[in-house]
C-alpha positions in Angstrom: -34.2 -64.2 -80.9 -34.3 -65.0 -76.5 -37.8 -65.4 -74.8 -37.0 -62.4 -72.4 -37.0 -59.8 -75.7 -40.7 -60.5 -76.6 -41.6 -59.1 -73.0 -40.8 -55.0 -74.0 -42.9 -55.4 -76.9 -46.1 -57.0 -75.3 -46.3 -55.1 -72.8 -46.1 -52.2 -75.2 -49.4 -54.4 -76.9 -50.9 -55.0 -73.7 -51.1 -51.4 -72.5 -51.7 -49.7 -75.4 -53.0 -51.8 -77.8 -55.4 -53.4 -75.4 -55.9 -50.9 -73.1 -54.4 -52.5 -69.4 -53.7 -51.2 -66.5 -50.4 -52.9 -65.0 -48.0 -55.3 -66.4 -46.4 -57.5 -63.7 -43.5 -60.0 -64.5 -42.7 -63.4 -63.2 -45.7 -63.2 -61.5 -46.7 -66.9 -60.1 -44.6 -68.8 -62.5 -46.6 -67.0 -65.5 -44.4 -64.6 -67.5 -46.5 -61.8 -67.7 -49.4 -61.3 -66.1 -51.6 -58.1 -67.1 -54.8 -56.5 -65.3 -57.5 -55.9 -67.4 -60.8 -53.7 -64.9 -61.3 -57.2 -63.1 -60.1 -59.8 -65.6 -56.2 -60.9 -65.4 -54.6 -62.2 -68.5 -51.6 -64.0 -68.4 -49.1 -64.5 -71.4 -46.4 -67.5 -71.6 -43.6 -66.4 -74.0 -41.8 -68.8 -76.4 -39.5 -68.9 -79.0 -41.2 -71.4 -80.7 -44.7 -72.8 -80.3 -43.9 -76.5 -79.2 -45.7 -78.9 -76.2 -43.7 -77.3 -73.5 -45.3 -74.0 -73.5 -48.7 -75.1 -74.4 -48.0 -77.9 -71.2 -47.2 -74.3 -69.2 -50.2 -72.2 -70.3 -52.6 -75.8 -69.2 -51.3 -75.4 -66.2 -52.3 -71.9 -65.6 -56.2 -71.7 -66.5 -57.7 -71.0 -63.2 -55.0 -68.8 -62.0 -56.1 -66.4 -64.8 -59.2 -64.7 -66.5 -57.6 -65.3 -70.6 -54.2 -67.2 -71.3 -52.5 -67.1 -73.9 -49.1 -68.4 -75.8 -47.1 -65.5 -77.7 -44.3 -66.7 -80.5 -42.6 -65.0 -82.7 -44.5 -65.1 -86.1 -44.0 -68.5 -88.1 -43.1 -67.6 -92.0 -46.4 -70.4 -92.4 -49.4 -70.3 -89.9 -49.4 -72.9 -87.8 -51.2 -76.3 -88.9 -55.2 -75.8 -87.9 -55.4 -78.9 -85.7 -52.8 -77.8 -83.3 -55.0 -73.9 -83.2 -58.0 -76.0 -83.0 -56.1 -77.9 -80.2 -55.8 -74.9 -78.3 -58.8 -73.2 -79.0 -60.5 -76.3 -77.6 -58.3 -76.1 -74.6 -59.5 -72.1 -74.2 -55.9 -70.9 -75.1 -54.9 -68.0 -77.2 -52.3 -67.4 -79.4 -50.3 -64.2 -79.8 -47.7 -63.1 -82.4 -44.6 -61.0 -82.6 -43.1 -60.1 -86.4 -39.9 -59.0 -85.2 -39.6 -56.8 -88.5 -42.5 -54.3 -87.9 -42.0 -54.7 -84.5 -45.8 -55.4 -83.8 -47.8 -58.2 -81.7 -51.4 -59.1 -82.7 -54.0 -61.8 -81.3 -53.6 -64.3 -83.7 -56.5 -66.3 -81.9 -58.7 -65.8 -78.3 -59.2 -68.6 -76.3 -62.1 -68.4 -74.0 -62.7 -66.9 -70.2 -61.7 -69.1 -67.2 -63.5 -69.1 -64.2 -60.5 -68.2 -61.8 -59.8 -70.2 -58.5 -61.7 -69.0 -55.4 -59.0 -70.1 -53.8 -55.5 -68.6 -55.1 -55.9 -64.2 -56.0 -52.7 -63.6 -57.9 -53.2 -59.8 -57.7 -52.8 -61.2 -54.0 -49.3 -62.4 -55.0 -48.0 -58.9 -56.6 -45.1 -57.4 -55.0 -43.9 -54.3 -57.4 -41.1 -54.0 -56.4 -40.4 -57.1 -58.2 -42.9 -57.8 -60.7 -42.7 -54.6 -61.8 -39.1 -54.5 -62.8 -38.7 -58.0 -63.6 -38.4 -58.8 -67.4 -40.8 -61.9 -68.4 -38.9 -65.0 -70.0 -35.7 -64.0 -68.2 -33.8 -66.6 -66.6 -33.9 -68.0 -63.2 -31.1 -66.1 -62.0 -32.0 -62.9 -64.2 -35.0 -62.5 -61.7 -35.7 -60.2 -58.8 -37.1 -62.6 -55.8 -38.3 -61.6 -52.9 -34.6 -63.1 -51.1 -32.7 -61.2 -53.8 -34.5 -57.9 -52.7 -34.0 -58.7 -49.0 -30.2 -58.9 -49.7 -30.5 -55.9 -51.8 -31.5 -53.9 -48.7 -29.6 -54.9 -45.9 -26.7 -54.3 -48.4 -28.1 -50.9 -48.8 -28.5 -50.0 -45.6 -24.8 -51.5 -44.0 -23.3 -49.4 -46.6 -24.8 -46.4 -45.0 -24.4 -47.8 -41.6 -20.4 -48.3 -41.9 -20.1 -48.9 -38.4 -22.7 -51.4 -38.1 -25.8 -52.8 -36.5 -26.8 -55.5 -34.2 -29.6 -57.9 -35.7 -32.5 -56.0 -33.7 -30.9 -52.5 -35.5 -30.9 -53.7 -38.9 -34.7 -55.2 -38.9 -35.8 -51.4 -37.5 -34.2 -50.3 -40.4 -35.1 -53.1 -43.1 -38.3 -55.0 -44.1 -37.9 -58.7 -45.2 -39.9 -61.2 -46.5 -39.3 -63.5 -43.7 -42.2 -64.9 -41.7 -40.1 -65.0 -38.7 -37.8 -62.3 -39.7 -34.9 -62.7 -37.2 -33.5 -65.8 -36.8 -34.2 -66.4 -40.5 -32.4 -62.7 -41.8 -28.9 -64.2 -39.2 -29.2 -67.9 -40.6 -28.9 -65.9 -44.0 -26.3 -63.7 -43.2 -24.4 -66.3 -41.9 -24.5 -68.5 -44.5 -21.1 -69.0 -47.0 -22.8 -67.3 -50.0 -22.7 -63.9 -47.7 -19.4 -64.0 -46.8 -17.7 -62.4 -49.4 -19.6 -58.7 -48.3 -20.3 -59.3 -44.6 -18.6 -59.6 -41.7 -19.9 -60.1 -37.9 -18.0 -59.2 -35.1 -18.1 -59.2 -31.7 -18.3 -56.0 -29.8 -18.4 -56.1 -26.1 -20.7 -58.9 -26.1 -22.9 -57.7 -28.7 -22.7 -59.1 -32.2 -22.6 -56.0 -34.9 -23.4 -56.6 -39.0 -21.4 -54.7 -41.0 -19.9 -54.4 -45.2 -16.3 -55.3 -45.3 -15.0 -52.8 -46.4 -13.4 -55.0 -49.4 -16.9 -55.0 -50.7 -18.0 -50.9 -49.9 -15.2 -49.8 -52.5 -17.4 -51.7 -55.4 -21.1 -51.7 -54.3 -21.8 -47.8 -54.7 -20.9 -47.4 -58.3 -22.8 -51.0 -58.5 -25.8 -49.8 -56.6 -26.0 -46.3 -58.7 -26.0 -48.3 -61.9 -29.1 -50.5 -60.5 -31.2 -47.8 -59.3 -30.1 -46.4 -62.7 -31.6 -49.5 -64.7 -34.3 -49.7 -62.3 -35.5 -46.4 -62.7 -35.5 -46.7 -66.2 -37.7 -49.8 -67.0 -40.4 -47.9 -64.3 -40.2 -45.3 -67.0 -40.8 -48.0 -69.9 
């Protein structure tokens, strides 16, 4: 079982059994964060209870009110000294029973005081954190950079003659604090040469999607939109 396969059952449990209003994935490096009234619940997921996930959970203390570890239900319950250690740390433990498709809280942790300097809910980007799947590998998650590139691709697809950087930034909001120079540098980068061309038209630079890339883009675009809609309905 992969870590990412734990996310949907966890999300369902948090929403339907615990009464949380929203669940976000991969928020501030926490696999899942749920909002319940004025409380935030963080969950780190692993396929086995080990020191790495315990260390991760400890490092999240202060970011959320309650922090849990979720693992598949073991054949035998974990040893008492491990459960006592988690209790002393204030870390809760959840189990997922794959056969019954049931998530349960095996042991609660304690409520922690959240940091006065970091409000994790201020980091929420619904276009990203409501769509991602918690526990996914880095390359499988949507980041702010990926979202910016996808918006630019979409814009240039529907503006086939191309746009100047100023025209492009009027239509696309990026995640950059200094949009114009950062976007220009990004679009010139080697890893974007596959899909974009920059041409000089009468002394002004125009950014266009390459025709060779346009051929397959629409199909991928529609598949991606269908996937996003399906995740939002879940």
